[in-house]
N, C-alpha and C positions, 0 to 999 in steps of 0.2 A: 494562548498562551500565558502563562502568569509572568508577572514582572519580577525584577530582582527583589529577592527578599520575602516573596509571598508564601513561602514555605511549601509550594505546591511543584516541585522540579520534576515529577514525574507525568505531567498532564499531557505531554507529547512525545513519550517515549515508544507508543505504538506505531504513531506516523514515522518516527526515526528510524525504527526497526523495519518496518516495511521497505522505505526507501534505502535503506541499507542492503537488504535482501536485494531489491531491483536493481541496484547498481552492481553489487557483486556478483549475482548470478547471471545479469544480462549485458548491462550496459558496458562494463570495462571487458568483457569476453567477446563483443560483437564491433565490427567495422561496420557502419553504416554508409552506404552511398550517398544516400539523400536524406533530408528531414524527413520527408514523406515514407521512406522506409522505416526510419525510427519511431516516427509517431505509428505505424502499423504494428510493427514489432511490439513495441512498449504496451500499446493498446490491448494486444493478444496476451500478453504477460498478465495485465491488470485482470482483464476478464476471467483468466485462468486461475489466479492467486484468489481472487474474491469468490466466494461461493455464495450467490445470492439466496439459495435454497437450504444451505445450512443453517441450522436451527442456532441463535444466539442465547446465551444465558441471560446476557442484560435485556433482553426482549420476551424474558418469560419462557425461553424455548420455543420461540416463534420465528419462522423465516422473515428475512425482511421484504421477500418478494410476495408475501401474502399480505 
């Protein structure tokens, strides 16, 4: 993360967008009985959200799994 005034205010935008989606789509809509339940459900959400086989333009269209 950049410090104040470094001119790079968008370096954390992707992560912030992901966590906003996680909270609005899952966490705020679910009542977890235990911490273990929360960890399991959130882990499944992350595994479903992030596709390691998808090709990424930043990796010259190679998947991170290869």
